[in-house]
Backbone as a printed PyTorch tensor [residue, N CA C, xyz], in Angstrom:
tensor([[[133.2560, 113.5860,  95.0790],
         [132.5020, 112.5570,  95.7670],
         [131.3870, 113.2060,  96.5720]],

        [[130.2660, 112.5130,  96.7030],
         [129.0940, 113.0770,  97.3430],
         [129.3510, 113.4110,  98.8150]],

        [[130.0910, 112.5470,  99.5020],
         [130.3700, 112.7910, 100.9090],
         [131.1730, 114.0720, 101.0810]],

        [[132.1860, 114.2660, 100.2280],
         [132.9920, 115.4860, 100.2980],
         [132.1470, 116.7200, 100.0240]],

        [[131.2670, 116.6040,  99.0230],
         [130.3930, 117.7280,  98.7070],
         [129.4740, 118.0440,  99.8840]],

        [[128.9660, 117.0150, 100.5000],
         [128.0970, 117.1790, 101.6660],
         [128.8460, 117.8940, 102.7880]],

        [[130.1040, 117.4930, 102.9810],
         [130.9340, 118.0930, 104.0270],
         [131.2170, 119.5590, 103.7090]],

        [[131.5510, 119.8600, 102.4420],
         [131.8430, 121.2470, 102.0580],
         [130.6220, 122.1320, 102.2300]],

        [[129.4870, 121.6460, 101.7960],
         [128.2580, 122.4260, 101.9210],
         [127.9680, 122.7090, 103.3810]],

        [[128.1300, 121.7010, 104.1810],
         [127.8630, 121.8810, 105.6040],
         [128.8150, 122.8980, 106.2140]],

        [[130.0970, 122.8050, 105.8800],
         [131.0690, 123.7450, 106.4300],
         [130.8310, 125.1570, 105.9300]],

        [[130.3620, 125.2950, 104.7000],
         [130.1080, 126.6420, 104.1860],
         [128.8640, 127.2580, 104.8090]],

        [[127.9200, 126.4510, 105.2330],
         [126.6920, 126.9720, 105.8080],
         [126.7650, 127.1500, 107.3240]],

        [[127.5050, 126.2990, 107.9660],
         [127.6180, 126.3780, 109.4260],
         [129.0750, 126.1710, 109.7980]],

        [[129.3910, 126.3950, 111.0010],
         [130.7470, 126.1350, 111.4710],
         [130.7950, 124.9480, 112.4110]],

        [[129.7520, 124.1600, 112.4100],
         [129.7090, 122.9840, 113.2770],
         [130.4460, 121.8290, 112.6210]],

        [[131.0060, 120.9520, 113.4370],
         [131.6800, 119.7890, 112.8670],
         [130.6720, 118.8840, 112.1560]],

        [[131.1460, 118.2000, 111.1160],
         [130.2670, 117.3850, 110.2770],
         [129.6260, 116.2430, 111.0310]],

        [[130.3660, 115.5900, 111.9050],
         [129.8400, 114.3820, 112.5330],
         [128.6830, 114.6560, 113.4690]],

        [[128.6360, 115.8730, 113.9730],
         [127.5410, 116.2170, 114.8570],
         [126.2750, 116.4000, 114.0400]],

        [[126.4500, 116.9230, 112.8720],
         [125.3490, 117.3460, 112.0570],
         [124.5970, 116.2790, 111.3440]],

        [[125.2890, 115.8270, 110.4970],
         [124.5590, 115.1250, 109.4830],
         [124.6740, 113.6380, 109.6070]],

        [[124.6380, 113.1620, 110.7790],
         [124.6500, 111.7000, 110.9210],
         [123.3960, 111.1230, 110.2940]],

        [[122.2790, 111.8260, 110.4540],
         [121.0350, 111.3270, 109.8570],
         [121.1370, 111.3230, 108.3400]],

        [[121.6480, 112.4340, 107.8000],
         [121.7750, 112.5170, 106.3430],
         [122.7820, 111.4890, 105.8340]],

        [[123.8710, 111.3370, 106.5700],
         [124.8860, 110.3610, 106.1770],
         [124.3360, 108.9420, 106.2570]],

        [[123.6210, 108.6520, 107.3190],
         [123.0170, 107.3250, 107.4770],
         [122.0270, 107.0540, 106.3500]],

        [[121.2370, 108.0740, 106.0300],
         [120.2610, 107.9280, 104.9420],
         [120.9810, 107.6880, 103.6170]],

        [[122.0770, 108.4100, 103.4200],
         [122.8560, 108.2500, 102.1780],
         [123.4500, 106.8410, 102.0910]],

        [[123.9360, 106.3400, 103.2040],
         [124.4960, 104.9820, 103.2420],
         [123.4100, 103.9560, 102.9250]],

        [[122.2200, 104.1720, 103.4710],
         [121.1150, 103.2440, 103.1860],
         [120.7510, 103.2570, 101.7070]],

        [[120.8040, 104.4340, 101.0970],
         [120.5130, 104.5280,  99.6610],
         [121.5750, 103.7680,  98.8620]],

        [[122.8430, 103.9620,  99.2400],
         [123.9270, 103.2590,  98.5370],
         [123.8180, 101.7550,  98.7400]],

        [[123.4720, 101.3360,  99.9350],
         [123.3030,  99.9040, 100.1980],
         [122.1550,  99.3370,  99.3730]],

        [[121.0510, 100.0640,  99.3120],
         [119.8910,  99.6020,  98.5350],
         [120.2460,  99.4950,  97.0500]],

        [[121.0230, 100.4600,  96.5660],
         [121.4280, 100.4230,  95.1570],
         [122.3310,  99.2190,  94.8890]],

        [[123.3030,  98.9910,  95.7780],
         [124.2000,  97.8400,  95.6180],
         [123.4170,  96.5380,  95.6850]],

        [[122.4480,  96.4720,  96.5890],
         [121.6260,  95.2690,  96.7250],
         [120.7920,  95.0310,  95.4730]],

        [[120.2180,  96.1010,  94.9390],
         [119.4000,  95.9780,  93.7300],
         [120.2390,  95.4810,  92.5430]],

        [[121.4130,  96.0660,  92.3620],
         [122.2870,  95.6620,  91.2420],
         [122.7010,  94.2040,  91.3980]],

        [[123.0790,  93.8230,  92.6090],
         [123.5240,  92.4500,  92.8450],
         [122.3850,  91.4540,  92.6170]],

        [[121.2220,  91.7420,  93.1720],
         [120.0720,  90.8400,  92.9770],
         [119.7030,  90.7180,  91.5050]],

        [[119.6460,  91.8480,  90.8260],
         [119.2820,  91.8350,  89.4110],
         [120.3020,  91.0310,  88.6020]],

        [[121.5910,  91.2410,  88.8590],
         [122.6410,  90.5230,  88.1210],
         [122.5380,  89.0210,  88.3410]],

        [[122.3700,  88.6330,  89.6060],
         [122.2690,  87.2010,  89.9100],
         [121.0620,  86.5670,  89.2330]],

        [[119.9080,  87.2030,  89.3660],
         [118.6870,  86.6340,  88.7860],
         [118.7620,  86.5980,  87.2720]],

        [[119.3300,  87.6330,  86.6810],
         [119.4800,  87.6530,  85.2190],
         [120.3650,  86.5010,  84.7550]],

        [[121.5020,  86.3120,  85.4080],
         [122.4200,  85.2320,  85.0250],
         [121.7580,  83.8700,  85.2390]],

        [[121.0510,  83.7230,  86.3650],
         [120.3570,  82.4490,  86.6270],
         [119.3510,  82.1340,  85.5260]],

        [[118.5190,  83.0880,  85.1780],
         [117.4790,  82.8620,  84.1620],
         [118.1000,  82.6180,  82.7930]],

        [[119.0630,  83.4580,  82.4190],
         [119.6640,  83.3320,  81.0810],
         [120.4260,  82.0070,  80.9420]],

        [[121.2390,  81.6840,  81.9210],
         [122.0580,  80.4700,  81.7920],
         [121.1960,  79.2090,  81.9010]],

        [[120.2480,  79.1760,  82.8250],
         [119.3840,  77.9870,  82.9280],
         [118.5020,  77.8650,  81.6870]],

        [[117.9710,  78.9880,  81.2090],
         [117.1290,  78.9590,  80.0110],
         [117.9100,  78.5640,  78.7660]],

        [[119.0630,  79.1840,  78.5880],
         [119.8830,  78.8680,  77.4030],
         [120.3790,  77.4280,  77.4670]],

        [[120.7900,  76.9710,  78.6380],
         [121.2410,  75.5810,  78.7700],
         [120.1250,  74.6030,  78.4330]],

        [[118.9090,  74.8830,  78.9060],
         [117.7620,  74.0120,  78.6060],
         [117.4450,  74.0300,  77.1170]],

        [[117.4610,  75.2080,  76.5260],
         [117.1570,  75.3320,  75.0970],
         [118.1890,  74.5900,  74.2470]],

        [[119.4470,  74.7780,  74.5580],
         [120.5150,  74.1220,  73.7830],
         [120.4210,  72.6030,  73.9390]],

        [[120.2380,  72.1430,  75.1670],
         [120.1500,  70.6940,  75.3860],
         [118.9250,  70.1180,  74.6800]],

        [[117.7770,  70.8120,  74.7580],
         [116.5560,  70.3270,  74.1210],
         [116.6610,  70.2860,  72.6150]],

        [[117.1570,  71.3700,  72.0240],
         [117.2940,  71.4110,  70.5640],
         [118.3040,  70.3740,  70.0800]],

        [[119.3690,  70.2250,  70.8200],
         [120.3850,  69.2500,  70.4250],
         [119.8390,  67.8160,  70.5340]],

        [[118.9780,  67.6010,  71.5220],
         [118.4230,  66.2600,  71.7440],
         [117.5180,  65.8360,  70.5820]],

        [[116.7330,  66.7710,  70.0670],
         [115.7890,  66.4170,  68.9910],
         [116.4400,  66.4090,  67.6100]],

        [[117.6800,  66.8450,  67.5140],
         [118.3770,  66.8130,  66.2200],
         [118.6410,  65.3600,  65.8230]],

        [[118.6220,  65.0740,  64.5310],
         [118.9260,  63.7110,  64.0960],
         [120.3470,  63.2790,  64.4820]],

        [[121.2700,  64.2180,  64.4510],
         [122.6530,  63.8920,  64.7990],
         [123.1200,  64.8850,  65.8740]],

        [[122.9220,  64.5420,  67.1690],
         [123.2920,  65.4880,  68.2460],
         [124.7890,  65.8120,  68.2390]],

        [[125.0720,  67.0290,  68.7010],
         [126.4440,  67.5330,  68.7260],
         [126.9520,  67.4810,  70.1650]],

        [[128.0660,  66.7940,  70.3900],
         [128.6290,  66.6500,  71.7410],
         [128.9930,  68.0050,  72.3410]],

        [[129.5180,  68.9210,  71.5340],
         [129.9270,  70.2380,  72.0360],
         [128.7290,  71.0180,  72.5770]],

        [[127.5840,  70.8370,  71.9500],
         [126.3950,  71.5500,  72.4440],
         [125.9340,  70.9790,  73.7810]],

        [[126.0900,  69.6770,  73.9520],
         [125.7840,  69.1020,  75.2700],
         [126.7630,  69.6270,  76.3180]],

        [[128.0290,  69.7360,  75.9660],
         [129.0190,  70.2810,  76.9000],
         [128.6970,  71.7370,  77.2510]],

        [[128.2860,  72.4960,  76.2390],
         [127.9460,  73.8950,  76.4960],
         [126.7210,  73.9860,  77.4100]],

        [[125.7220,  73.1320,  77.1860],
         [124.5360,  73.1250,  78.0570],
         [124.9410,  72.7570,  79.4850]],

        [[125.8260,  71.7600,  79.6200],
         [126.2880,  71.3610,  80.9550],
         [127.0430,  72.5140,  81.6310]],

        [[127.8670,  73.2250,  80.8720],
         [128.6040,  74.3730,  81.4180],
         [127.6410,  75.4480,  81.9120]],

        [[126.5950,  75.6860,  81.1210],
         [125.6210,  76.7160,  81.5040],
         [124.8420,  76.3060,  82.7570]],

        [[124.4870,  75.0450,  82.8520],
         [123.8040,  74.5810,  84.0640],
         [124.7320,  74.6890,  85.2770]],

        [[125.9990,  74.3290,  85.0960],
         [126.9650,  74.4180,  86.1960],
         [127.1440,  75.8710,  86.6380]],

        [[127.1840,  76.7900,  85.6910],
         [127.3110,  78.2180,  86.0260],
         [126.0820,  78.7020,  86.7880]],

        [[124.8910,  78.3180,  86.3150],
         [123.6560,  78.7230,  87.0020],
         [123.6280,  78.1530,  88.4230]],

        [[124.0650,  76.9180,  88.5870],
         [124.0970,  76.3100,  89.9200],
         [125.0770,  77.0430,  90.8300]],

        [[126.2510,  77.3780,  90.3040],
         [127.2460,  78.1170,  91.0740],
         [126.6880,  79.4760,  91.5240]],

        [[126.0060,  80.1650,  90.6220],
         [125.4310,  81.4750,  90.9640],
         [124.3390,  81.3150,  92.0230]],

        [[123.5380,  80.2690,  91.9040],
         [122.4830,  80.0260,  92.8960],
         [123.0730,  79.7710,  94.2850]],

        [[124.1030,  78.9370,  94.3490],
         [124.7470,  78.6450,  95.6410],
         [125.3930,  79.9130,  96.2150]],

        [[126.0550,  80.6820,  95.3560],
         [126.6770,  81.9360,  95.8150],
         [125.6260,  82.9110,  96.3330]],

        [[124.5080,  82.9600,  95.6460],
         [123.4200,  83.8600,  96.0650],
         [122.8830,  83.4540,  97.4390]],

        [[122.6790,  82.1640,  97.6410],
         [122.1790,  81.6950,  98.9350],
         [123.1790,  82.0220, 100.0410]],

        [[124.4490,  81.7890,  99.7840],
         [125.4810,  82.1180, 100.7840],
         [125.5100,  83.6120, 101.0770]],

        [[125.4100,  84.4230, 100.0170],
         [125.4460,  85.8820, 100.2000],
         [124.2700,  86.3480, 101.0550]],

        [[123.0930,  85.8230, 100.7720],
         [121.9020,  86.2420, 101.5250],
         [122.0050,  85.7890, 102.9870]],

        [[122.4890,  84.5710, 103.2140],
         [122.6680,  84.1010, 104.5990],
         [123.6930,  84.9550, 105.3290]],

        [[124.7420,  85.3660, 104.6430],
         [125.7900,  86.1890, 105.2540],
         [125.3470,  87.6010, 105.5740]],

        [[124.2620,  88.0490, 104.9630],
         [123.8090,  89.4270, 105.1820],
         [123.3110,  89.6480, 106.6050]],

        [[122.9570,  88.5870, 107.3080],
         [122.4560,  88.7220, 108.6770],
         [123.5740,  88.9830, 109.6800]],

        [[124.8140,  88.8770, 109.2460],
         [125.9470,  89.0780, 110.1520],
         [126.2180,  90.5640, 110.4200]],

        [[125.6160,  91.4540, 109.6340],
         [125.8820,  92.8870, 109.7780],
         [124.8180,  93.5200, 110.6750]],

        [[125.2810,  94.3810, 111.5900],
         [124.3040,  95.0630, 112.4410],
         [123.6630,  96.2220, 111.6810]],

        [[122.6570,  96.8270, 112.2630],
         [121.8910,  97.8800, 111.5780],
         [122.3910,  99.2690, 111.9350]],

        [[123.5920,  99.3740, 112.4930],
         [124.1690, 100.6860, 112.7720],
         [124.6560, 101.2950, 111.4550]],

        [[125.0780, 102.5410, 111.5120],
         [125.5650, 103.2140, 110.3170],
         [126.7790, 102.4720, 109.7500]],

        [[127.7210, 102.1230, 110.6340],
         [128.9140, 101.4140, 110.1780],
         [128.5610, 100.0060, 109.6960]],

        [[127.6320,  99.3480, 110.3740],
         [127.2080,  98.0140, 109.9550],
         [126.5690,  98.0390, 108.5750]],

        [[125.7220,  99.0360, 108.3190],
         [125.0840,  99.1600, 106.9980],
         [126.1310,  99.4520, 105.9270]],

        [[127.1000, 100.2990, 106.2890],
         [128.1540, 100.6050, 105.3140],
         [129.0220,  99.3770, 105.0490]],

        [[129.3450,  98.6370, 106.1010],
         [130.1220,  97.4030, 105.9040],
         [129.3610,  96.4110, 105.0260]],

        [[128.0660,  96.3430, 105.2090],
         [127.2390,  95.4710, 104.3800],
         [127.2600,  95.9360, 102.9190]],

        [[127.1540,  97.2520, 102.7110],
         [127.2040,  97.7930, 101.3430],
         [128.5530,  97.4910, 100.6880]],

        [[129.6520,  97.6310, 101.4480],
         [130.9820,  97.3170, 100.9090],
         [131.0810,  95.8280, 100.5950]],

        [[130.5220,  95.0030, 101.4660],
         [130.5390,  93.5560, 101.2380],
         [129.7990,  93.1960,  99.9440]],

        [[128.6380,  93.8130,  99.7260],
         [127.8910,  93.5480,  98.4910],
         [128.6330,  94.0750,  97.2690]],

        [[129.2680,  95.2250,  97.4050],
         [130.0310,  95.7790,  96.2820],
         [131.2050,  94.8710,  95.9460]],

        [[131.8660,  94.3210,  96.9660],
         [132.9670,  93.3840,  96.7430],
         [132.4610,  92.1290,  96.0370]],

        [[131.3250,  91.6300,  96.4910],
         [130.7110,  90.4600,  95.8620],
         [130.3890,  90.7560,  94.3900]],

        [[129.8260,  91.9470,  94.1260],
         [129.4550,  92.3030,  92.7530],
         [130.6850,  92.4080,  91.8610]],

        [[131.7880,  92.9290,  92.3840],
         [133.0260,  93.0220,  91.5980],
         [133.5210,  91.6220,  91.2280]],

        [[133.5270,  90.7150,  92.2110],
         [133.9560,  89.3320,  91.9210],
         [133.0010,  88.6530,  90.9460]],

        [[131.7290,  88.8830,  91.1440],
         [130.7110,  88.2660,  90.2850],
         [130.8460,  88.7460,  88.8370]],

        [[131.0170,  90.0410,  88.6490],
         [131.1460,  90.5560,  87.2770],
         [132.4310,  90.0540,  86.6250]],

        [[133.5050,  89.9250,  87.4160],
         [134.7590,  89.3900,  86.8580],
         [134.5690,  87.9320,  86.4470]],

        [[133.8940,  87.1620,  87.2840],
         [133.6390,  85.7530,  86.9630],
         [132.8010,  85.6260,  85.6900]],

        [[131.7650,  86.4330,  85.5840],
         [130.9140,  86.3650,  84.3900],
         [131.6750,  86.8170,  83.1500]],

        [[132.5970,  87.7410,  83.3250],
         [133.4110,  88.1680,  82.1800],
         [134.3100,  87.0340,  81.7200]],

        [[134.9610,  86.3560,  82.6660],
         [135.8250,  85.2280,  82.3000],
         [135.0110,  84.0620,  81.7590]],

        [[133.7700,  83.9590,  82.1730],
         [132.9110,  82.8700,  81.7140],
         [132.5810,  82.9890,  80.2310]],

        [[132.7340,  84.1550,  79.6720],
         [132.4820,  84.3360,  78.2350],
         [133.4600,  83.4880,  77.4180]],

        [[134.6550,  83.2980,  77.9160],
         [135.6810,  82.5710,  77.1540],
         [135.2960,  81.0980,  76.9460]],

        [[135.0000,  80.3140,  77.9960],
         [134.6220,  78.9160,  77.7210],
         [133.3320,  78.7880,  76.9200]],

        [[132.3580,  79.6740,  77.1850],
         [131.1090,  79.6200,  76.4130],
         [131.3960,  79.9330,  74.9390]],

        [[132.2560,  80.9000,  74.6940],
         [132.6250,  81.2440,  73.3130],
         [133.3530,  80.1040,  72.6180]],

        [[134.2900,  79.4900,  73.3290],
         [135.0460,  78.3760,  72.7310],
         [134.1170,  77.2090,  72.4160]],

        [[133.2430,  76.8560,  73.3460],
         [132.3060,  75.7500,  73.0990],
         [131.3400,  76.0820,  71.9570]],

        [[130.9070,  77.3300,  71.8870],
         [130.0110,  77.7380,  70.7920],
         [130.7140,  77.6160,  69.4530]],

        [[131.9300,  78.1380,  69.3850],
         [132.6820,  78.0780,  68.1220],
         [132.9780,  76.6390,  67.7310]],

        [[133.3330,  75.8520,  68.6940],
         [133.6370,  74.4430,  68.4230],
         [132.3900,  73.7240,  67.8910]],

        [[131.2410,  74.0020,  68.5180],
         [129.9890,  73.3910,  68.0780],
         [129.5990,  73.8150,  66.6850]],

        [[129.7470,  75.0900,  66.3770],
         [129.4030,  75.5950,  65.0370],
         [130.4070,  75.0940,  64.0120]],

        [[131.6700,  75.0750,  64.3690],
         [132.7200,  74.6710,  63.4350],
         [132.5400,  73.2040,  63.0170]],

        [[132.0970,  72.3720,  63.9440],
         [131.9580,  70.9380,  63.6650],
         [130.8330,  70.6280,  62.6850]],

        [[129.8730,  71.5360,  62.5350],
         [128.7810,  71.2740,  61.5850],
         [128.9990,  72.0140,  60.2730]],

        [[130.2280,  72.4090,  60.0030],
         [130.6130,  73.0230,  58.7240],
         [129.7750,  74.2510,  58.3720]],

        [[129.6800,  75.1680,  59.2850],
         [128.9880,  76.4310,  59.0050],
         [129.9180,  77.3430,  58.2110]],

        [[129.3650,  78.4130,  57.6710],
         [130.1790,  79.3370,  56.8780],
         [131.1740,  80.0800,  57.7680]],

        [[132.2420,  80.5260,  57.1360],
         [133.2760,  81.2720,  57.8630],
         [132.6990,  82.5710,  58.4030]],

        [[131.7580,  83.1710,  57.6710],
         [131.1700,  84.4480,  58.0920],
         [130.3690,  84.2750,  59.3810]],

        [[129.6960,  83.1440,  59.4910],
         [128.9560,  82.8870,  60.7290],
         [129.9300,  82.7490,  61.9000]],

        [[131.0080,  82.0310,  61.6640],
         [132.0160,  81.8480,  62.7200],
         [132.6230,  83.2010,  63.1000]],

        [[132.9480,  84.0210,  62.1050],
         [133.5080,  85.3470,  62.3980],
         [132.4900,  86.2250,  63.1520]],

        [[131.2370,  86.1120,  62.7610],
         [130.1920,  86.8650,  63.4660],
         [130.0980,  86.4530,  64.9230]],

        [[130.1830,  85.1570,  65.1800],
         [130.1350,  84.6690,  66.5710],
         [131.3530,  85.1580,  67.3430]],

        [[132.5220,  85.1290,  66.7040],
         [133.7390,  85.6220,  67.3610],
         [133.5700,  87.0920,  67.7320]],

        [[133.0250,  87.8740,  66.8100],
         [132.8410,  89.3120,  67.0900],
         [131.8630,  89.5310,  68.2530]],

        [[130.7990,  88.7360,  68.2850],
         [129.8230,  88.8680,  69.3770],
         [130.4940,  88.5990,  70.7260]],

        [[131.3180,  87.5600,  70.7830],
         [131.9630,  87.2390,  72.0620],
         [133.0410,  88.2660,  72.4230]],

        [[133.7420,  88.7920,  71.4260],
         [134.7330,  89.8460,  71.7090],
         [134.0220,  91.0880,  72.2590]],

        [[132.9240,  91.4630,  71.6300],
         [132.1700,  92.6270,  72.1210],
         [131.5940,  92.3670,  73.5170]],

        [[131.1320,  91.1370,  73.7450],
         [130.6220,  90.7810,  75.0740],
         [131.7110,  90.8650,  76.1270]],

        [[132.9110,  90.4110,  75.7900],
         [134.0290,  90.4600,  76.7280],
         [134.4250,  91.9120,  77.0240]],

        [[134.4700,  92.7350,  75.9650],
         [134.8160,  94.1510,  76.1570],
         [133.7390,  94.8570,  76.9800]],

        [[132.4710,  94.5710,  76.6910],
         [131.3790,  95.1660,  77.4720],
         [131.4260,  94.7310,  78.9280]],

        [[131.7980,  93.4710,  79.1490],
         [131.9380,  92.9780,  80.5150],
         [133.0390,  93.7210,  81.2650]],

        [[134.1110,  94.0570,  80.5680],
         [135.1990,  94.8220,  81.1810],
         [134.7550,  96.2250,  81.5550]],

        [[133.9780,  96.8430,  80.6880],
         [133.4510,  98.1770,  80.9640],
         [132.5460,  98.1350,  82.1950]],

        [[131.6550,  97.1650,  82.2380],
         [130.7450,  97.0100,  83.3790],
         [131.5370,  96.7450,  84.6700]],

        [[132.5580,  95.9010,  84.5680],
         [133.3710,  95.5590,  85.7350],
         [134.0570,  96.8020,  86.3170]],

        [[134.5480,  97.6740,  85.4660],
         [135.2090,  98.8960,  85.9410],
         [134.2190,  99.8150,  86.6830]],

        [[132.9730,  99.8200,  86.2480],
         [131.9470, 100.6190,  86.9540],
         [131.7570, 100.0840,  88.3720]],

        [[131.7010,  98.7630,  88.5100],
         [131.5120,  98.1750,  89.8390],
         [132.7260,  98.4330,  90.7310]],

        [[133.9160,  98.3960,  90.1490],
         [135.1260,  98.7000,  90.9310],
         [135.0720, 100.1420,  91.4440]],

        [[134.6600, 101.0640,  90.5850],
         [134.5780, 102.4720,  91.0040],
         [133.5690, 102.6530,  92.1360]],

        [[132.4270, 101.9680,  92.0480],
         [131.4130, 102.0690,  93.1060],
         [131.9460, 101.4860,  94.4180]],

        [[132.6810, 100.3810,  94.3110],
         [133.2530,  99.7710,  95.5140],
         [134.2760, 100.7050,  96.1580]],

        [[135.1290, 101.3140,  95.3490],
         [136.1340, 102.2430,  95.8880],
         [135.4810, 103.4410,  96.5720]],

        [[134.3920, 103.9010,  96.0060],
         [133.6720, 105.0270,  96.6080],
         [133.1520, 104.6420,  97.9980]],

        [[132.5940, 103.4560,  98.0930],
         [132.1020, 102.9820,  99.3870],
         [133.2430, 102.7700, 100.3750]],

        [[134.3560, 102.2310,  99.9130],
         [135.5070, 102.0080, 100.7960],
         [136.0800, 103.3320, 101.2960]],

        [[136.0840, 104.3570, 100.4270],
         [136.5790, 105.6710, 100.8590],
         [135.6700, 106.2400, 101.9490]],

        [[134.3710, 106.0860, 101.7740],
         [133.4330, 106.5420, 102.7990],
         [133.6110, 105.7490, 104.0940]],

        [[133.8740, 104.4630, 103.9550],
         [134.1030, 103.6050, 105.1190],
         [135.3440, 104.0690, 105.8920]],

        [[136.4150, 104.3920, 105.1630],
         [137.6410, 104.8650, 105.8320],
         [137.3810, 106.1750, 106.5790]],

        [[136.6580, 107.0910, 105.9330],
         [136.3580, 108.3710, 106.5820],
         [135.5160, 108.1750, 107.8270]],

        [[134.5760, 107.2770, 107.7350],
         [133.7200, 107.0110, 108.8890],
         [134.5110, 106.3720, 110.0200]],

        [[135.4170, 105.4790, 109.6930],
         [136.2440, 104.8230, 110.7120],
         [137.1660, 105.8320, 111.3880]],

        [[137.6900, 106.7860, 110.6250],
         [138.5690, 107.8170, 111.1940],
         [137.7660, 108.7180, 112.1230]],

        [[136.5320, 108.9980, 111.7390],
         [135.6980, 109.9010, 112.5320],
         [135.1660, 109.2870, 113.8050]],

        [[135.1560, 107.9460, 113.8870],
         [134.5960, 107.3010, 115.0810],
         [135.5850, 107.2010, 116.2030]]])
């Protein structure tokens, strides 16, 4: 871990205690981690908002102009709009909650942990969201008598999406644990 490496380097170069030394470096490192967590969270939220609102609009529009509209496609569009709305409300709440943290080193770290926790929950929610979207997609395609190969292809896409979501989720968990470990060390040192 970077904090441990920083501590070892400091101890090997000087015999001074770590907390006296590198509070500036540690604070700077925490700010970098917070900025990274903020960037990932903002990007994820905006991406989901754009994709779900855009896809929901496209599906609803295309289904509307079809001679024989498909009820499942309307349900899928409604699900996508509901997901985009949920993400928008969560984003507004998250941003409003960010003002509760002070600008001290511990406050910035607590804010970074809070964002990492939010990102872990968000990625888990988006991973689980693949299941209803996949079911509605398959149901919609199945009802219009598409080929079995198309249905199998769609199933494979959603399975790969679910597996990729799990991989991404584990990365966010690891980042959160790293921040929590730093938080514990900082709390012990204070």
